[in-house]
C-alpha positions in Angstrom: -5.5 11.8 0.9 -2.8 9.5 -0.5 -3.6 6.0 -1.9 -3.1 3.1 0.5 -2.5 -0.6 -0.1 -4.0 -3.3 2.0 -2.0 -6.0 0.4 -2.0 -8.4 -2.5 -5.7 -9.1 -3.1 -5.2 -11.8 -5.6 -3.1 -13.4 -8.3 -4.9 -13.8 -11.6 -4.5 -17.2 -13.2 -5.6 -18.0 -16.7 -6.7 -21.6 -17.0 -8.5 -23.9 -19.6 -11.2 -25.1 -17.2 -12.1 -22.8 -14.3 -14.0 -25.4 -12.3 -11.3 -28.0 -12.6 -8.7 -25.5 -11.5 -10.8 -24.3 -8.5 -11.1 -27.9 -7.4 -7.3 -28.5 -7.6 -6.4 -25.3 -5.8 -8.8 -25.9 -3.0 -7.6 -29.5 -2.6 -3.9 -28.7 -2.6 -3.6 -25.1 -1.4 -6.8 -24.7 0.7 -8.2 -22.0 -1.6 -11.7 -23.2 -0.8 -13.8 -20.0 -0.2 -15.3 -18.4 -3.3 -15.8 -14.7 -2.8 -17.5 -14.4 -6.2 -18.2 -16.4 -9.3 -19.4 -14.8 -12.5 -19.7 -15.6 -16.2 -19.9 -12.5 -18.3 -18.2 -10.5 -21.0 -14.8 -8.9 -20.4 -15.2 -5.7 -22.3 -12.8 -3.3 -20.5 -9.5 -5.1 -21.1 -9.5 -4.4 -24.9 -5.9 -3.2 -25.0 -4.9 -6.7 -23.9 -7.5 -8.8 -25.7 -6.9 -8.0 -29.3 -9.2 -5.0 -29.2 -12.3 -7.2 -28.9 -14.4 -8.2 -25.9 -14.5 -11.9 -24.9 -16.7 -14.0 -22.7 -15.1 -15.4 -19.6 -15.9 -17.3 -16.4 -14.1 -16.2 -13.2 -13.9 -17.4 -9.6 -12.2 -15.4 -6.8 -11.1 -17.9 -4.2 -9.4 -17.3 -0.8 -7.9 -19.3 2.1 -9.1 -18.3 5.6 -5.7 -18.7 7.0 -4.8 -15.5 5.2 -2.8 -14.3 2.2 -4.1 -13.1 -1.2 -6.6 -15.0 -3.3 -6.6 -16.6 -6.7 -8.7 -15.0 -9.5 -9.2 -18.2 -11.5 -10.1 -17.0 -15.0 -11.2 -18.9 -18.1 -12.0 -17.6 -21.6 -15.3 -19.2 -22.8 -15.5 -17.5 -26.2 -12.1 -18.6 -27.3 -9.6 -21.3 -26.4 -7.1 -20.1 -23.7 -3.6 -20.3 -25.2 -0.6 -21.7 -23.3 2.8 -20.2 -24.0 4.3 -21.3 -27.3 7.7 -21.9 -25.7 9.1 -23.3 -22.4 9.2 -20.5 -19.8 12.7 -20.0 -18.4 14.0 -18.2 -15.3 14.3 -14.5 -16.1 11.6 -14.4 -18.8 9.8 -11.2 -18.4 6.7 -11.0 -16.3 5.1 -13.1 -13.5 7.2 -16.3 -13.4 6.5 -18.0 -10.0 3.9 -17.3 -7.3 4.9 -17.4 -3.7 2.5 -19.5 -1.4 3.0 -19.1 2.3 3.3 -22.1 4.6 3.3 -22.5 8.4 5.5 -25.6 8.1 7.5 -26.0 4.9 8.5 -29.6 5.5 5.0 -30.7 6.4 3.7 -29.0 3.3 6.3 -30.8 1.2 5.2 -34.2 2.7 1.5 -33.4 2.2 1.9 -32.4 -1.5 4.2 -35.3 -2.2 1.5 -37.6 -0.8 -1.0 -36.1 -3.3 1.4 -36.8 -6.2 1.9 -33.2 -7.0 4.7 -32.3 -9.5 7.4 -31.3 -7.0 10.3 -30.0 -9.1 12.7 -29.6 -6.2 13.5 -31.0 -2.8 13.4 -28.7 0.2 16.1 -26.0 -0.6 17.3 -22.8 1.0 17.1 -19.3 -0.4 20.1 -16.9 -0.2 19.5 -16.1 3.5 18.8 -19.7 4.6 15.0 -19.9 4.5 13.6 -23.3 3.6 11.3 -23.6 0.6 10.5 -25.8 -2.4 9.0 -25.5 -5.9 6.1 -27.3 -7.6 4.0 -27.1 -10.8 0.3 -27.3 -11.0 -1.4 -29.3 -13.8 -1.3 -26.3 -16.1 2.5 -25.8 -15.8 2.3 -22.8 -13.4 5.2 -22.6 -11.1 4.7 -22.1 -7.3 7.2 -21.5 -4.5 6.2 -22.7 -1.0 7.8 -20.4 1.6 7.8 -20.0 5.3 5.6 -17.3 6.7 4.8 -15.8 10.2 2.0 -13.6 8.8 -1.4 -15.3 9.4 -5.0 -14.4 9.8 -7.0 -17.6 10.8 -6.0 -21.0 12.0 -6.8 -24.6 11.0 -5.3 -27.9 9.8 -4.4 -26.5 6.4 -0.7 -25.8 6.2 -0.6 -23.3 3.4 -2.3 -19.9 3.1 -2.8 -17.8 0.0 -0.3 -16.1 -2.3 2.2 -13.8 -0.5 4.2 -12.5 -3.4 5.6 -13.2 -6.9 8.9 -13.9 -8.6 9.2 -11.5 -11.6 11.5 -11.5 -14.6 12.8 -8.0 -15.4 15.3 -6.4 -17.8 16.6 -3.7 -15.5 16.8 -4.4 -11.7 17.3 -0.8 -10.6 14.4 0.5 -12.7 12.1 -2.3 -11.4 13.2 -1.8 -7.8 12.2 1.9 -8.2 8.8 0.9 -9.6 7.9 -1.7 -7.0 9.2 0.6 -4.2 7.7 4.0 -5.1 4.3 2.8 -6.3 3.7 -0.5 -4.4 5.7 0.1 -1.2 8.3 -2.7 -1.5 11.0 -0.4 -0.2 13.2 -2.8 1.8 15.9 -5.1 0.3 16.0 -8.5 2.0 18.8 -9.7 -0.2 20.5 -8.7 -3.4 22.7 -11.5 -4.8 24.3 -12.3 -8.1 25.7 -15.6 -9.3 24.6 -19.3 -9.5 22.0 -20.6 -7.0 21.4 -24.2 -5.9 17.8 -23.5 -5.0 17.0 -22.6 -8.7 18.9 -25.4 -10.5 15.8 -27.5 -11.2 14.0 -24.6 -12.9 14.6 -24.1 -16.7 17.7 -21.9 -17.0 18.1 -22.0 -13.3 21.7 -23.1 -13.8 22.7 -19.8 -15.4 24.1 -16.6 -13.8 21.4 -14.2 -12.5 20.9 -11.3 -10.2 18.0 -11.7 -7.7 16.6 -9.1 -5.4 14.0 -9.9 -2.7 11.9 -6.9 -1.6 9.5 -6.4 1.2 7.4 -3.5 2.5 8.8 -1.7 5.6 5.4 -0.2 6.6 2.5 -2.3 7.7 -0.3 -2.4 5.1 -3.5 -0.6 6.0 -7.1 -1.0 4.9 -10.2 -3.1 5.6 -8.6 -6.3 4.3 -5.1 -5.7 5.5 -5.2 -8.3 8.4 -6.5 -11.0 6.0 -4.1 -10.3 3.1 -1.0 -10.0 5.3 2.6 -9.3 4.4 4.1 -10.0 1.0 7.4 -10.0 -0.9 8.5 -9.4 -4.5 11.6 -11.1 -6.0 13.1 -9.6 -9.1 15.1 -11.8 -11.4 17.6 -10.5 -14.1 19.3 -13.0 -16.3 22.7 -12.4 -18.0 23.4 -15.5 -20.1 20.4 -15.5 -22.3 17.9 -13.0 -23.9 14.6 -13.2 -22.0 11.3 -13.4 -23.7 8.0 -11.9 -22.6 5.9 -14.5 -20.9 2.8 -13.3 -22.7 4.5 -12.8 -26.0 1.9 -13.0 -28.8 -0.9 -13.9 -26.4 -3.8 -12.2 -24.7 -4.3 -11.3 -21.1 -6.5 -14.1 -19.8 -4.6 -16.8 -21.6 -3.0 -19.5 -19.6 -0.6 -18.5 -16.8 -0.3 -15.7 -14.2 -2.2 -12.9 -15.9 -1.9 -10.1 -13.3 -0.9 -9.2 -9.8 -3.7 -7.4 -8.0 -3.5 -5.0 -5.0 -6.4 -4.0 -2.8 -6.3 -0.2 -2.4 -8.1 2.9 -1.3 -8.5 6.1 -3.3 -8.2 5.2 -7.0 -8.1 8.9 -7.9 -4.9 9.4 -5.9 -3.4 6.2 -7.2 -4.1 7.3 -10.7 -2.2 10.6 -10.0 0.7 8.8 -8.4 1.1 6.3 -11.2 1.0 9.0 -13.9 3.5 11.1 -12.0 5.9 8.1 -11.9 5.5 7.4 -15.6 3.1 4.5 -15.4 -0.4 5.8 -16.3 -3.5 3.7 -16.0 -4.0 1.7 -19.2 -7.4 0.4 -18.1 -9.9 2.2 -15.7 -13.3 0.6 -15.0 -14.8 3.8 -13.4 -16.7 3.9 -10.2 -19.5 1.5 -11.0 -18.2 -1.9 -11.9 -20.3 -4.9 -10.8 -19.2 -8.5 -10.8 -22.6 -9.9 -9.7 -21.8 -10.9 -6.1 -19.1 -8.2 -5.6 -18.5 -4.7 -6.9 -15.7 -2.2 -7.0 -13.5 0.1 -9.1 -10.5 -1.5 -10.8 -7.6 -0.2 -12.9 -4.4 -1.5 -14.5 -0.9 -0.2 -15.0 2.2 -1.9 -16.6 5.4 -2.5 -14.8 8.6 -1.4 -16.7 8.5 -4.7 -18.7 4.8 -4.7 -19.4 3.6 -7.1 -16.6 0.1 -6.1 -15.5 -0.5 -4.7 -12.1 -4.2 -4.4 -11.1 -5.6 -2.1 -8.4 -9.0 -2.8 -6.9 -11.0 -0.5 -4.6 -13.6 -2.9 -3.2 -17.1 -1.5 -2.8 -19.2 -4.6 -1.9 -18.5 -8.2 -1.0 -20.7 -11.1 0.0 -20.2 -12.3 3.6 -23.0 -14.8 4.0 -24.5 -15.5 0.6 -27.2 -17.9 1.8 -28.5 -15.2 4.1 -28.1 -12.3 1.7 -25.5 -10.6 3.8 -23.5 -8.3 1.6 -21.1 -5.7 3.1 -21.2 -2.2 1.7 -17.6 -0.9 2.3 -18.5 2.6 1.2 -20.1 3.1 4.6 -16.9 2.1 6.5 -13.6 3.7 7.3 -11.4 2.6 4.4 -8.3 2.6 6.5 -9.6 0.6 9.4 -9.3 -3.2 9.2 -12.6 -5.1 9.3 -13.3 -7.0 12.6 -11.8 -10.5 12.4 -15.2 -12.1 13.2 -16.8 -10.5 10.2 -14.2 -11.8 7.8 -14.1 -15.2 9.4 -17.8 -15.5 8.7 -16.7 -16.1 5.1 -15.9 -19.6 6.2 -19.6 -20.5 5.9 -19.2 -20.1 2.1 -16.6 -22.8 2.0 -16.8 -25.4 -0.8 -16.1 -28.9 0.6 -15.1 -31.9 -1.5 
């Protein structure tokens, strides 16, 4: 059996205050359903935390309209460090998260009314799609983009993350990685030059090559309908030497710490990644418990060292108040969960 990918499960975001960040993301992006919350020691990420375990507090939050989640992650045994330099377009790693919207202009008006730091007007990408950029209070960059891939309905205009803009050193090498391992095998556009939609981003006035990738095959798996479609944009800069976004910092420090995919069959994924020259650097093993949820996680590095996480989910809470926890080991891993079952997660919503 080959490994399969259900979609982007979550974007990991390192923050200085997990509860303050959760409040901001649910107020502005509708990420208001906590799948799990846990304070514990992170003792398996030693290659990326200075060889020592550290205490942390994490909340995985989702939006019932669909898309991935946010794993909001805070060190509690040390001060989470921000970058020591201003991040610029083309710097290596996860630079900008894509957030899907059912109405880009209405989303712009809503976020403007909330005094969010909008760093562009509504602009168009190389194929004419409307979008805009903003920063959260911790200087993380987000791109609000139009989407037709939805799970639930509601007044909230935005869903969860539906992709990532990633700085790379070699476009062709990175295209191969994201295609052969993660299934982003279709080029939406491949353009080189100067781009008006990027001019308000640091170094966005310089010459770059940008390639937007999508997956040609529908995602499969128990959460595939919830997680939906996604895209990856690769950025290569020519007029400056890029720096690693997490240069001289730990995984878990401030910023986008990883891009996580929900998968089936970790064993087959491990074999695939090793065969492609990207062996697992972290492997939790079969029995990893995060209190309210459980699963098997692993990490690999993309060609420039950005961390890709794979999670094979074993257990999730559906209705915490009633003690309803879903054991996914008893279900067909390739068959989407019934919509009504996932929509029951709305009863865990945190309201302000």
